[in-house]
C-alpha positions in Angstrom: 0.0 0.1 -0.1 1.3 3.3 -1.1 2.1 6.0 1.9 -0.6 8.6 1.8 0.6 11.8 0.2 -0.7 14.1 2.8 1.8 12.1 5.5 3.6 15.0 5.6 0.9 17.1 6.8 0.4 15.1 9.8 0.7 16.6 13.1 3.9 17.1 14.7 5.6 17.2 18.2 4.8 20.7 19.8 6.8 20.3 23.0 8.4 17.7 24.9 7.1 16.8 28.5 9.4 15.6 31.7 6.9 13.8 33.6 6.9 14.9 37.2 6.8 11.2 38.6 10.3 10.5 36.3 8.2 7.4 35.3 8.1 5.9 38.6 4.8 3.9 39.9 3.9 3.1 36.3 3.2 -0.6 35.6 5.8 -2.4 33.3 5.4 -1.5 29.4 2.9 1.5 30.2 5.3 4.1 28.9 7.2 4.2 25.8 10.8 6.2 25.3 12.5 8.4 27.8 9.9 9.5 30.3 12.2 12.7 30.4 11.5 13.7 26.7 7.9 12.4 25.8 6.6 14.1 22.5 3.3 16.2 23.2 1.2 16.9 20.2 -1.6 19.4 19.6 -5.3 18.1 20.2 -7.2 17.1 17.1 -10.8 18.1 16.1 -12.2 14.9 17.6 -10.3 15.6 20.8 -11.9 18.8 21.2 -15.1 17.5 20.5 -14.1 14.7 23.3 -13.7 17.8 26.1 -17.1 19.0 25.5 -19.2 15.7 26.0 -20.4 15.5 29.8 -20.4 11.5 30.1 -16.8 11.2 28.6 -15.7 14.0 31.1 -17.7 12.6 34.2 -16.2 9.0 33.7 -12.7 10.0 32.8 -12.9 8.8 28.8 -12.3 12.1 27.8 -9.0 12.7 29.7 -7.4 9.3 28.8 -8.6 9.3 24.9 -7.1 12.8 24.6 -3.9 11.7 26.6 -3.4 8.8 24.3 -3.8 10.7 21.6 -1.8 13.9 22.2 1.0 11.8 24.3 0.9 8.4 22.5 4.2 7.1 24.4 1.9 7.0 27.3 0.3 3.4 26.2 -1.8 3.1 29.4 -3.5 6.6 30.5 -5.6 4.7 33.1 -2.5 3.2 35.0 -0.4 6.8 35.0 -0.1 7.6 38.7 -2.5 11.1 39.3 0.9 12.9 40.1 1.5 12.9 36.3 -2.1 14.0 35.4 -2.4 17.7 35.5 1.2 18.2 33.7 0.1 16.4 30.9 -3.4 18.2 30.5 -1.2 21.5 30.8 1.2 20.4 28.4 -1.7 19.2 26.0 -3.2 22.8 26.4 0.2 24.4 25.9 1.1 22.5 22.4 -2.5 23.3 21.1 -2.8 26.9 22.3 0.3 28.3 23.4 1.8 29.0 26.7 -0.6 31.5 27.9 -3.9 31.2 29.6 -6.0 34.2 29.9 -8.1 34.4 33.1 -9.7 37.3 34.7 -10.0 38.3 38.6 -11.2 40.9 40.5 -8.5 42.3 43.0 -9.0 41.6 46.5 -8.0 45.0 47.4 -9.8 47.6 45.2 -12.5 45.1 43.5 -11.4 46.0 39.8 -11.7 43.5 37.2 -8.1 42.6 35.6 -7.4 40.4 32.6 -4.4 38.7 32.9 -2.1 36.0 30.6 -1.0 33.3 33.6 2.4 31.3 32.1 1.5 27.6 32.2 5.1 26.9 31.6 5.3 27.8 35.5 3.1 25.4 36.4 5.0 23.0 34.7 8.2 24.0 36.5 6.7 23.9 39.9 5.9 20.0 39.1 9.1 19.0 38.3 10.7 20.9 41.4 8.5 18.1 43.4 9.5 14.7 44.9 7.2 12.3 45.9 7.4 11.3 49.5 6.7 7.2 49.6 8.1 6.7 52.9 6.5 7.3 56.4 8.0 5.9 59.8 4.8 4.6 62.0 5.7 3.2 65.0 8.2 0.2 65.0 6.7 0.2 61.0 8.0 1.6 58.0 4.9 2.1 55.6 5.3 2.8 51.5 2.7 4.6 50.0 2.1 5.1 46.3 -0.2 7.7 44.4 -3.2 6.4 43.0 -3.9 5.6 39.1 -6.2 8.0 37.1 -8.2 4.8 37.2 -8.3 4.3 40.3 -8.7 8.1 41.8 -11.5 8.3 38.9 -13.4 5.3 40.2 -13.3 6.7 44.0 -14.2 10.3 42.9 -17.4 9.0 40.7 -18.4 6.8 43.3 -18.3 9.8 45.9 -20.3 11.8 43.8 -22.9 9.1 43.3 -23.1 9.1 47.1 -23.3 12.5 48.1 -26.0 12.7 45.2 -28.0 10.3 47.2 -27.3 12.2 50.2 -28.8 15.3 48.4 -32.1 13.0 47.7 -32.5 11.8 51.5 -34.5 14.8 52.3 -37.4 14.0 50.1 -38.3 10.6 52.0 -41.1 11.4 54.7 -40.7 8.3 56.6 -38.2 9.4 59.4 -37.3 5.8 60.0 -36.7 4.8 56.5 -34.7 8.3 56.0 -32.2 7.6 58.8 -31.8 4.3 58.0 -30.9 5.4 54.7 -28.6 8.1 55.5 -26.7 5.5 57.7 -26.4 3.2 55.0 -24.9 6.2 52.7 -22.4 7.2 55.6 -21.4 3.9 55.7 -20.6 3.8 52.4 -19.0 6.6 52.2 -17.0 5.8 55.0 -15.9 2.4 53.3 -15.3 4.4 50.1 -12.4 6.7 52.0 -11.0 3.6 53.8 -10.7 1.7 50.3 -8.8 4.9 48.6 -6.5 4.8 51.8 -6.0 1.3 51.8 -5.0 1.6 48.0 -2.5 4.0 48.7 -0.7 2.1 50.9 1.9 -0.1 49.2 3.6 -2.3 51.8 4.5 -2.0 55.4 7.8 -3.4 56.2 7.9 -4.2 60.3 10.4 -6.6 61.8 11.6 -9.1 59.5 8.3 -9.0 57.3 7.2 -7.2 54.3 3.5 -6.8 54.1 2.2 -6.2 50.9 -1.5 -8.2 50.5 -4.0 -5.4 50.7 -6.5 -7.5 52.6 -3.7 -7.8 55.4 -3.4 -4.2 55.4 -7.1 -3.5 55.4 -7.2 -5.8 58.8 -4.6 -4.1 60.2 -6.0 -0.5 59.5 -9.5 -1.7 60.9 -7.9 -2.9 63.9 -4.7 -0.5 64.6 -4.5 2.4 67.2 -6.2 5.8 65.8 -2.7 7.4 66.0 -1.3 5.0 63.1 -4.1 5.7 61.1 -4.0 9.6 61.6 -0.1 9.6 60.8 -0.5 7.6 57.6 -3.4 10.2 56.7 -1.5 13.3 57.5 1.4 12.2 55.4 -1.4 11.7 51.9 -2.6 14.7 52.5 0.5 16.4 52.8 1.4 14.9 49.7 -1.8 15.5 48.1 -1.3 19.1 49.1 2.1 19.6 47.5 1.1 18.1 44.1 -1.7 20.2 43.8 -1.9 23.5 41.0 -0.5 26.5 42.7 -1.6 29.8 42.3 0.3 32.8 40.6 1.3 36.3 42.0 -0.3 38.9 39.8 -0.6 43.0 40.2 -3.8 44.7 39.9 -3.6 47.4 37.2 -5.5 49.5 39.2 -4.1 49.6 42.6 -0.8 47.8 42.5 -2.1 45.4 44.8 -0.4 41.7 44.5 -3.1 39.0 44.2 -3.1 35.5 44.1 -4.6 34.0 41.1 -5.6 30.3 41.0 -6.7 28.3 37.9 -8.1 24.9 37.7 -8.4 22.3 35.2 -11.9 22.2 34.6 -11.6 20.4 31.0 -14.5 21.9 29.6 -13.5 25.2 30.1 -9.5 24.5 30.1 -9.3 23.4 26.8 -11.0 26.5 25.0 -9.3 28.8 22.8 -10.0 32.3 24.3 
């Protein structure tokens, strides 16, 4: 079969991404090539349509399909650690529309509306400065944690949304006994879901001469351990999550010169729109 004469007009990489995770936490065979220099292509028209499809946004399919299209060296986006997702989306946005993201904010001092071009490369630089803290000493134990995969995080977030929507609907139940029972059932499911995410993030526990990596054993230990152990691990995970969240940028108001901290989110339905 002859080569398509239009082949030379296919997309070309616009930038190269250095994964913040350095390629760690990926299952074998999930990345092709050097994780410090992955080619990033701009979005196609079909990719843009994916980010305008509510169901695909909600269940994560839009993000997975667009990463697969624009960063093809990530062979299995569902398996990528949550650490890299924001950086990948920012890189795709840069490759498609450029380094600047126009945003507006009201000055915290004078209330004046301002327009400002956020520099997305600063966010990528911030992620590259981070290192995931995977170890914590809890009493006599060394606990090793890991970031959730995009698949795991999406499933937990989706289920959490569904349960909170059920909570909202409980108010329409007139029978008080049934209402209380339903509330208790939902709260138990929320607690179980939180515990599942917590257990999933623990990769292994080393104590004395044993290494425990069986999720069932870890879950059993968590249910029967002192609260201080649980709180220590939870605090460690929360610190990692906070560190790996998007940072606001400093902007001076054009009217009064007051410095403002301007944040932006990766709401895919809005982030991937050319302004």
